[in-house]
N, C-alpha and C positions, 0 to 999 in steps of 0.2 A: 504494499501497498505504500503509497506516496501524501506523506503527512505533514504537516508542517509543528514546529516548536510550539506552536500558539493552538492550534485544535488537534486534538487529535479522536481515537475512536470512543475514548471513552467521555471524553466532551461531546460526540455525536449521540450516544447512549443517552447521556444526562438531559440533553435536551427534545431527545424522545421523550422521554418519563417526565418532565416537567411539560410538554405539550399532551401527553394523557390524559396529567392529574390534571389540568387545564380543563379538559375535554371531559370528562369523568365529576369531577369536583366544581368545579366553578361554570360550567353552563352549564352541564346536568342531562346533555340533549341526549334522546339516545331513539332509537327506530324499531318497528319488528320489521323483519326480512322475512319474506313468505318466499320459498326457493318454486319451483316448478317442479310438481312432479314427471319425469317424462314420462315412467310405464301407466300411467293412471290419464292422464291428457287424450281425448277424443282423437284428434286431428295433430298435424304436425306442427308442433309449437312455435317452432323460429319460421315465421311471416306470414303463415299461411291461418292460423286462428286466431279468432277473436279471443280478448281477456277472455269472457265467459265460458269457453271449453276450453280451458284451461285448469288441471287441479295440482294445489298447493300441498307443499307437507308442512311442519305443523311449524308456526313462527320460532325466529332467534331473535333476541333483543340483540341491538347494537349500540355502543357509544359510537357518535359520530360527532362532525363539524355540519351545520347544513349553512349553506349559503341561497339565499334566495333572492335573485334578481326584481328591478323593479318590477313591480305586477301594469297588467292592465287594466282602467277602470272604466267598467262603460254605464248609460246610464239607461235605467233599467224604464221601461217606457217613454213617457213625454215630463213623466217628472224629475224631481232633484234627487229620488235614488240614487246610489250609484253600488253596483256587481263588482267586485274586486276576483280577476283572476287571477291566478298562480295558476301560471300553464308547466314553470320545469324547476327542477332545484339543482343542486349543486349539492353532494356531497362526500365526504372523504372520512374515511374508514383505516385506520393500521393494518397492513396484512400481518401483523403478528398477532392479531386479535382474532381475524379470521382462521389464522393455522391454528391458535389453540382450541375454538370451536368446531372445528372442522370443515368449514366455510368454503365454497366455491361458489362467488357472486358472476350470474350469466345474465348476459341480456336476456328480458323478456320476466326476470322476478318483480315479484312487487315490493315494496316498501308503503308502510302505515304510519303517516306522520300525524301525530297529535298535539298541537302545538295551545292544546288549552282551551282554544273555543273551538275549532274543526275537526275532525279527523278525517284525512286524504287520503288514499292510495295512486302512489306514483308507481311508473312503471320504468325500469332500468334499461337504458337506450345505449350508454355507452359507459366501457368501465377501463380506465389508462392505467396503468403502474408509472406510482411520480416517483420520479429519479431526480437528484439532483445534477446538476447540471456543472457542478465543480467537482474537479477532482481528489480533493482530498476526502470526501466521503467514498470513491471507489465507483460510482454510479449503482450504488446498492438500490433497488428498491422499496422505499421503504410504509408509504398508504399506496389504497386507489385512489383515485378522484372518477366518481358516479355521476352521470346526469340522469336524471329521469324526469317525465313525462307523466303528468294530471291524469289519472283513469278515473273519466265520471263515471256517475252511478249505477246508467242503464248498462254500463260493460262493463259492468263486474261481475264475478259467478255468484251464486249464490248465499255457498259458504261462505264468502268475505264481506256480502253487504251486508249478513247478520251483524257481525264486528262494525260496522255502524250505528 
């Protein structure tokens, strides 16, 4: 490894530990991950099937950081009432947490995010292993960057509708 005398593997691990503590203890954000059950789903699950044709495994709780981009606000009818739509979210989860839980997140899995106001399901679109762009980290992937899209209630399987 190519390290500087001022930042080494121990420092990198300390940074990771502090950021995990921040996510777990200060932010206290978690989501429920519903992984697709490939053997129980009715159709080809990658691209051809609707979300309501998919079967899911039992949920797993994950500690994550969440980034919600600015949402669209539309007026309802001719009134002054606004409807706020959050169409996509970005999530970050540490790879070692996934390894510890024995989870392999895949495109098409669902995430339930409860913001204490509304429970919403999101379908995972992209998963990117985040690596540092600096040689002192030796390009080691340490967390996944996930983008997910909101799933409207009418597209949910019946067993997931019951959770809402």
